[in-house]
C-alpha positions as CSV (number, residue, x, y, z in Angstrom):
1,M,18.1,-17.9,2.2
2,S,15.6,-19.6,4.4
3,S,12.2,-20.5,2.9
4,A,10.5,-20.8,6.2
5,R,7.1,-19.1,6.5
6,P,7.1,-15.4,7.8
7,T,7.0,-15.0,11.5
8,F,3.7,-14.0,13.0
9,E,5.0,-10.4,13.6
10,E,6.1,-10.1,10.0
11,A,2.6,-11.3,9.0
12,L,1.0,-8.8,11.3
13,T,3.1,-6.0,9.9
14,Q,2.0,-7.0,6.3
15,L,-1.6,-7.1,7.4
16,N,-1.3,-3.6,8.8
17,V,0.2,-2.3,5.6
18,E,-2.7,-3.7,3.6
19,L,-5.3,-2.2,6.1
20,I,-3.7,1.1,5.7
21,K,-3.8,0.9,1.9
22,M,-7.4,0.0,1.9
23,G,-8.1,2.8,4.4
24,A,-6.4,5.3,2.1
25,T,-8.3,4.0,-0.9
26,V,-11.7,4.3,0.9
27,E,-10.9,7.8,2.2
28,K,-10.0,8.8,-1.4
29,S,-13.4,7.5,-2.6
30,I,-15.2,9.5,0.1
31,M,-13.2,12.8,-0.9
32,D,-14.1,12.3,-4.6
33,A,-17.8,11.6,-3.6
34,V,-17.8,14.9,-1.7
35,E,-16.2,16.7,-4.6
36,A,-18.5,15.1,-7.2
37,F,-21.6,16.1,-5.3
38,K,-20.5,19.7,-4.6
39,N,-19.6,20.2,-8.3
40,H,-22.2,17.9,-9.8
41,D,-19.2,16.1,-11.7
42,E,-20.7,13.1,-13.4
43,K,-17.3,12.0,-14.8
44,L,-15.8,11.8,-11.4
45,A,-19.0,10.0,-10.1
46,K,-18.4,7.3,-12.7
47,D,-14.8,6.8,-11.8
48,I,-15.9,6.2,-8.2
49,V,-18.3,3.5,-9.2
50,A,-15.7,1.9,-11.4
51,K,-13.1,1.8,-8.7
52,D,-15.4,0.2,-6.0
53,R,-14.2,-3.2,-7.3
54,I,-10.8,-2.4,-6.0
55,V,-12.1,-2.0,-2.6
56,D,-13.9,-5.2,-2.9
57,D,-10.8,-7.0,-3.9
58,M,-8.8,-5.5,-0.9
59,E,-11.5,-6.7,1.4
60,K,-11.2,-10.3,0.2
61,N,-7.4,-10.3,0.3
62,I,-7.4,-9.0,3.9
63,E,-9.9,-11.5,5.0
64,A,-7.8,-14.3,3.4
65,Q,-4.7,-13.1,5.3
66,C,-6.6,-12.9,8.7
67,L,-8.2,-16.4,8.3
68,S,-4.8,-17.8,7.3
69,L,-3.1,-16.3,10.3
70,I,-5.9,-17.7,12.6
71,L,-5.6,-21.2,11.2
72,R,-1.9,-21.4,10.9
73,Q,-0.7,-19.4,13.9
74,Q,-3.6,-19.8,16.3
75,P,-3.1,-16.4,17.9
76,V,-4.3,-15.8,21.5
77,A,-5.1,-12.7,23.7
78,G,-3.6,-9.4,22.3
79,D,-2.5,-11.0,19.0
80,L,-6.0,-12.5,18.5
81,R,-7.6,-9.0,19.2
82,V,-5.5,-7.5,16.4
83,V,-6.6,-10.1,13.8
84,S,-10.2,-10.0,15.0
85,T,-10.1,-6.2,14.7
86,A,-8.7,-6.4,11.1
87,L,-11.5,-8.7,10.1
88,K,-14.2,-6.4,11.6
89,M,-12.5,-3.2,10.2
90,V,-12.5,-4.4,6.5
91,T,-16.2,-5.0,6.6
92,D,-16.8,-1.5,7.7
93,M,-14.3,0.0,5.3
94,E,-15.8,-2.1,2.4
95,R,-19.2,-0.8,3.2
96,I,-17.8,2.9,3.3
97,G,-16.6,2.2,-0.2
98,D,-20.1,0.9,-1.1
99,Q,-21.7,4.1,0.2
100,A,-19.3,6.3,-1.8
101,S,-20.3,4.4,-4.9
102,D,-24.0,4.6,-4.0
103,I,-23.6,8.4,-3.6
104,A,-21.8,8.6,-7.0
105,E,-24.5,6.6,-8.7
106,L,-27.1,9.2,-7.7
107,I,-25.2,12.3,-8.8
108,P,-26.4,12.2,-12.5
109,H,-30.0,12.2,-11.2
110,L,-29.8,15.2,-8.9
111,G,-30.6,18.0,-11.4
112,E,-29.2,21.3,-10.5
113,G,-30.3,24.7,-9.0
114,D,-33.0,25.1,-6.2
115,T,-32.7,21.7,-4.6
116,Y,-28.9,22.1,-4.1
117,D,-29.5,25.3,-2.3
118,A,-32.5,24.0,-0.3
119,C,-30.6,21.0,1.0
120,S,-27.9,23.3,2.3
121,H,-26.6,21.1,5.2
122,I,-25.4,18.2,3.0
123,P,-22.0,19.5,2.2
124,A,-21.2,20.3,5.8
125,M,-22.5,16.9,6.9
126,A,-20.4,15.3,4.2
127,Q,-17.3,17.1,5.4
128,V,-17.8,15.9,8.9
129,A,-18.2,12.3,7.7
130,L,-15.0,12.6,5.7
131,E,-13.2,13.9,8.8
132,M,-14.5,10.9,10.8
133,V,-13.2,8.3,8.2
134,H,-9.8,10.2,8.0
135,G,-9.7,10.3,11.8
136,A,-10.7,6.6,12.3
137,I,-7.9,5.5,9.9
138,N,-5.3,7.7,11.6
139,A,-6.5,6.4,15.0
140,F,-6.0,2.8,13.7
141,V,-2.5,3.7,12.3
142,E,-1.4,5.4,15.5
143,G,-3.1,2.9,17.9
144,D,-4.6,6.0,19.5
145,V,-7.6,5.1,21.7
146,Q,-8.2,8.7,22.8
147,K,-8.3,9.9,19.2
148,A,-10.7,7.0,18.4
149,K,-13.0,8.2,21.2
150,E,-13.0,11.7,19.9
151,I,-14.0,10.5,16.5
152,I,-16.9,8.5,18.0
153,N,-18.2,11.6,19.6
154,K,-18.4,13.3,16.2
155,D,-21.1,10.9,15.1
156,D,-23.6,13.0,17.0
157,I,-22.8,16.0,14.7
158,V,-23.5,13.9,11.6
159,D,-26.7,12.7,13.0
160,D,-27.8,16.3,13.9
161,Y,-27.0,17.3,10.2
162,F,-29.1,14.5,8.9
163,D,-32.1,15.6,11.0
164,K,-31.7,19.0,9.4
165,V,-31.7,17.6,5.9
166,K,-34.7,15.6,6.6
167,N,-36.5,18.7,7.7
168,E,-35.4,20.5,4.5
169,V,-36.6,17.6,2.6
170,A,-39.9,17.7,4.3
171,D,-40.3,21.3,3.5
172,L,-39.5,20.9,-0.1
173,L,-42.1,18.1,-0.4
174,R,-44.6,20.1,1.3
175,E,-44.0,23.2,-0.8
176,K,-44.1,20.9,-3.9
177,T,-40.8,22.6,-4.9
178,G,-39.0,20.6,-7.7
179,S,-39.1,16.9,-8.7
180,V,-40.0,14.4,-6.0
181,D,-37.6,11.9,-7.3
182,V,-34.7,14.5,-7.2
183,I,-35.6,15.6,-3.8
184,L,-35.6,12.0,-2.5
185,N,-32.3,11.4,-4.2
186,F,-30.8,14.2,-2.0
187,L,-32.3,12.6,1.0
188,M,-30.7,9.2,0.0
189,I,-27.2,10.9,-0.4
190,A,-27.6,12.4,3.1
191,K,-28.5,9.0,4.4
192,Y,-25.4,7.4,2.8
193,F,-23.2,10.1,4.4
194,E,-24.9,9.3,7.8
195,R,-24.0,5.6,7.3
196,I,-20.5,6.5,6.5
197,G,-20.3,8.3,9.9
198,D,-21.7,5.1,11.6
199,H,-19.0,3.0,9.8
200,A,-16.3,5.3,10.9
201,E,-17.5,5.1,14.4
202,N,-17.5,1.3,14.3
203,I,-13.9,1.4,13.1
204,C,-13.0,3.5,16.1
205,E,-14.8,1.1,18.4
206,W,-12.7,-1.7,17.0
207,V,-9.5,0.3,17.5
208,E,-10.3,0.7,21.1
209,F,-11.1,-3.0,21.3
210,S,-7.8,-3.8,19.7
211,K,-5.9,-2.0,22.4
212,T,-7.9,-2.7,25.5
213,G,-10.0,-5.8,24.9
214,E,-13.2,-3.9,25.5
215,Y,-15.9,-3.3,22.9
216,K,-18.8,-0.9,23.8
217,D,-17.6,-0.8,27.3
218,E,-17.7,-4.6,27.7
219,R,-14.6,-6.8,28.2
220,I,-14.3,-9.4,25.4
221,I,-10.7,-10.6,25.1
């Protein structure tokens, strides 16, 4: 059996496998964060925080694979786009994992009752952000530029929900309803979900780049 190094195509296939695994792990973290928030589940929140290191390790592993491919194989044109996309995507996926962990860390400090009811748009906002992450990963797996563009358009929905949450928080602070710290924790959770939407949008933009060589409507490679 030959001990020759794997071909470039085999290395790319393995890289895709690792990216898909990382995407699935990050998506599960977001699903758990949404569930923990809705149910004020502190145990699940602790599990999310503990598992964030797994995502960090995946990022480092994929980055190492990408750098090895660039140094050893010196890819050009389309192949270089694929490797460059992987490097950019893992950064956004790692940050999504961080945001899920950040949300989880705030859950024990939310209290219960009226503030949950008053910040009524967060669950819907969280659901759209989750759908964006799921769609972004699928767009990458399928190499579907049209699907990526559809997910990008959903970011406006998340932003609209965030504006509504900010208005709800302002009303609560004005009316002096509940603990200021608790109210601001809800605002931070909404902000983290808004950032998750932004990172999902970024992933979709890199999917488009990997297929077309264009990033934000500009030709790069």
